Residue frames as qw, qx, qy, qz and C-alpha x, y, z in Angstrom:
[[0.606, -0.659, -0.382, -0.229, -7.69, 10.44, -25.71],
 [0.065, -0.700, 0.470, -0.533, -6.39, 12.08, -22.47],
 [0.493, -0.069, -0.819, 0.285, -5.33, 9.82, -19.60],
 [0.489, -0.730, -0.444, -0.176, -7.53, 9.96, -16.51],
 [0.040, -0.745, 0.361, -0.559, -6.48, 12.36, -13.76],
 [0.510, -0.060, -0.772, 0.375, -4.99, 10.74, -10.62],
 [0.495, -0.766, -0.371, -0.175, -6.82, 11.19, -7.38],
 [0.575, -0.785, 0.087, 0.216, -3.66, 11.65, -5.34],
 [0.271, 0.853, -0.445, 0.026, -0.27, 13.10, -6.03],
 [0.980, -0.101, -0.065, 0.159, 2.51, 10.45, -6.06],
 [0.065, -0.893, 0.446, -0.018, 6.11, 10.73, -4.90],
 [0.741, 0.358, -0.556, 0.120, 9.13, 8.58, -5.68],
 [0.548, -0.616, 0.468, -0.318, 9.90, 6.57, -2.55],
 [0.674, 0.306, -0.672, -0.004, 12.30, 3.64, -2.32],
 [0.473, -0.445, 0.597, -0.472, 11.58, 1.45, 0.66],
 [0.171, 0.077, -0.980, -0.069, 11.59, -2.28, 1.28],
 [0.679, -0.082, 0.068, -0.726, 7.97, -3.75, 1.35],
 [0.187, 0.018, 0.978, -0.095, 6.87, -7.21, 2.61],
 [0.567, 0.166, -0.197, -0.782, 3.95, -8.18, 0.39],
 [0.096, 0.024, 0.995, 0.000, 1.62, -11.21, 0.54],
 [0.406, -0.337, -0.593, -0.608, -1.84, -12.18, -0.58],
 [0.506, -0.446, 0.243, -0.697, -4.47, -11.80, 2.24],
 [0.934, -0.182, -0.022, -0.308, -5.22, -15.50, 2.50],
 [0.794, 0.314, -0.443, 0.274, -1.55, -16.52, 2.63],
 [0.703, -0.623, -0.185, 0.289, 0.50, -16.98, 5.77],
 [0.111, -0.954, 0.216, 0.177, 3.15, -14.39, 6.74],
 [0.632, -0.345, 0.584, 0.375, 5.94, -16.86, 5.81],
 [0.623, 0.440, 0.554, 0.333, 4.89, -16.54, 2.13],
 [0.070, 0.940, 0.070, -0.326, 5.59, -12.78, 1.94],
 [0.691, 0.464, 0.099, 0.545, 7.75, -11.44, -0.93],
 [0.345, -0.669, -0.023, 0.658, 10.22, -8.73, -0.26],
 [0.492, 0.628, 0.382, 0.467, 9.92, -6.06, -2.95],
 [0.288, -0.204, -0.077, 0.932, 10.90, -2.41, -3.46],
 [0.238, 0.787, 0.478, -0.308, 8.57, 0.46, -3.68],
 [0.435, 0.332, 0.350, 0.760, 8.66, 3.00, -6.55],
 [0.136, -0.420, -0.092, -0.893, 6.04, 5.61, -5.77],
 [0.193, -0.412, -0.791, 0.409, 3.91, 6.36, -2.76],
 [0.167, -0.380, -0.199, -0.888, 0.76, 8.51, -2.45],
 [0.434, -0.179, 0.412, -0.781, -2.09, 9.16, -0.06],
 [0.832, 0.085, 0.114, -0.537, -4.12, 6.36, -1.60],
 [0.990, 0.131, 0.054, 0.006, -1.62, 3.77, -2.57],
 [0.370, -0.667, 0.572, 0.302, 1.85, 2.53, -3.45],
 [0.845, 0.476, -0.212, -0.122, 3.55, 1.09, -6.47],
 [0.631, -0.522, 0.566, 0.092, 6.13, -1.62, -6.25],
 [0.459, 0.512, -0.677, -0.261, 8.43, -3.67, -8.36],
 [0.740, -0.190, 0.582, -0.280, 7.43, -7.33, -8.07],
 [0.101, 0.381, -0.837, -0.380, 8.89, -10.20, -9.97],
 [0.191, 0.245, 0.941, -0.131, 5.93, -12.40, -9.15],
 [0.181, -0.340, -0.536, -0.752, 2.81, -11.90, -11.19],
 [0.096, 0.305, 0.638, -0.701, 0.09, -10.19, -9.11],
 [0.074, 0.489, 0.767, 0.410, -3.32, -10.47, -10.66],
 [0.184, -0.311, -0.058, -0.931, -5.52, -7.38, -10.92],
 [0.650, -0.434, -0.194, -0.593, -8.08, -7.25, -8.10],
 [0.729, -0.101, -0.602, 0.310, -5.93, -9.46, -5.71],
 [0.435, -0.860, 0.034, -0.264, -6.10, -8.30, -2.11],
 [0.668, 0.313, -0.453, 0.501, -2.72, -7.96, -0.47],
 [0.567, -0.799, -0.095, 0.176, -1.18, -7.25, 2.97],
 [0.534, 0.635, -0.216, 0.515, 1.72, -4.91, 2.97],
 [0.637, -0.705, -0.092, 0.298, 4.35, -4.11, 5.63],
 [0.571, 0.498, -0.041, 0.651, 6.83, -1.34, 5.32],
 [0.443, -0.703, -0.232, 0.505, 8.62, 1.35, 7.29],
 [0.354, 0.868, 0.085, 0.339, 9.03, 4.87, 6.02],
 [0.534, 0.203, -0.339, 0.748, 12.28, 6.72, 6.88],
 [0.084, -0.362, 0.253, -0.893, 11.94, 8.54, 10.16],
 [0.741, -0.372, -0.182, -0.529, 9.09, 6.39, 11.48],
 [0.353, -0.471, 0.727, -0.353, 9.54, 4.60, 14.78],
 [0.591, 0.076, 0.789, -0.151, 7.23, 1.73, 13.82],
 [0.042, -0.005, 0.769, 0.638, 6.38, 0.16, 10.46],
 [0.595, 0.167, 0.074, -0.782, 2.99, 0.19, 8.84],
 [0.197, 0.115, 0.964, 0.134, 0.84, -2.92, 8.06],
 [0.414, 0.353, 0.014, -0.839, -1.75, -2.05, 5.48],
 [0.613, 0.324, 0.720, 0.035, -4.25, -3.80, 3.21],
 [0.192, 0.546, -0.320, -0.750, -4.36, -3.09, -0.48],
 [0.777, 0.404, 0.476, -0.077, -5.75, -4.31, -3.76],
 [0.452, -0.131, 0.554, 0.687, -3.84, -4.66, -7.01],
 [0.393, 0.755, 0.275, -0.447, -5.22, -1.95, -9.43],
 [0.546, 0.786, -0.236, -0.169, -2.56, -1.93, -12.14],
 [0.783, -0.301, 0.450, 0.306, 0.25, -3.98, -13.59],
 [0.546, 0.814, -0.188, -0.069, 2.77, -2.90, -16.14],
 [0.563, 0.484, -0.608, 0.281, 5.70, -5.28, -16.53],
 [0.557, -0.120, -0.686, 0.453, 7.24, -5.71, -13.09],
 [0.034, -0.105, 0.312, -0.944, 5.58, -2.59, -11.68],
 [0.261, -0.515, -0.813, -0.075, 2.36, -3.03, -9.68],
 [0.170, -0.377, 0.125, -0.902, 0.00, -0.30, -8.43],
 [0.368, -0.358, -0.836, 0.192, -1.67, -1.09, -5.19],
 [0.264, -0.594, -0.070, -0.757, -4.56, 0.95, -3.73],
 [0.004, 0.098, -0.766, 0.635, -4.84, 1.05, 0.02],
 [0.494, -0.441, -0.634, -0.399, -8.06, -0.55, 1.42],
 [0.627, -0.689, -0.360, -0.046, -9.70, 0.50, 4.71],
 [0.480, 0.288, -0.322, 0.764, -6.91, 2.95, 5.55],
 [0.401, -0.717, -0.485, 0.300, -7.41, 4.33, 9.07],
 [0.000, 0.990, 0.059, 0.131, -7.25, 8.11, 9.74],
 [0.526, -0.747, 0.349, 0.209, -4.02, 7.69, 11.68],
 [0.740, 0.026, 0.509, 0.438, -2.37, 5.64, 8.89],
 [0.414, 0.770, 0.311, 0.372, -3.38, 8.23, 6.25],
 [0.168, -0.982, 0.087, -0.017, -1.98, 11.00, 8.53],
 [0.659, -0.517, 0.434, 0.331, 1.30, 9.18, 8.97],
 [0.655, 0.334, 0.476, 0.483, 1.68, 8.77, 5.19],
 [0.185, 0.906, 0.221, 0.310, 0.79, 12.42, 4.64],
 [0.441, -0.859, 0.199, 0.169, 3.27, 13.52, 7.34],
 [0.704, -0.198, 0.492, 0.472, 6.00, 11.59, 5.58],
 [0.501, 0.595, 0.445, 0.443, 5.07, 12.98, 2.11],
 [0.054, -0.989, -0.096, -0.095, 5.01, 16.49, 3.45],
 [0.548, -0.687, 0.315, 0.359, 8.60, 16.05, 4.61],
 [0.672, 0.117, 0.511, 0.523, 9.58, 15.40, 1.03],
 [0.225, 0.553, 0.359, 0.717, 8.18, 18.69, -0.29],
 [0.013, 0.126, -0.293, 0.948, 7.40, 22.12, 1.07],
 [0.506, 0.126, 0.342, -0.782, 3.56, 21.83, 0.75],
 [0.020, 0.188, 0.948, 0.256, 1.13, 19.05, -0.10],
 [0.455, -0.123, -0.105, -0.876, -2.35, 20.19, -1.06],
 [0.166, 0.064, 0.931, -0.318, -4.80, 18.18, 1.06]]
């Protein structure tokens, strides 16, 4: 059986990400590393078990950005230490900032 097609192209990106469950205080955030980034989400390496469907808060700064991003996401996939997080309620400006950064990694990104 063929694997399902991904909605968004992903790019290898290694940045530091502060990650916490929605209901937990900021002080409880884990610091993890990203693996891939796309228009609709990010994958990270996390040593703590993150259950599928868990809503998370993310904070990270992409290279070249003046300010960091604070985004909401939900855990969609977990394979070993790697977790796939889908962005939730992404604002147009946030999506544009991610796309701007991804475009800097390649010549053309199909929108």
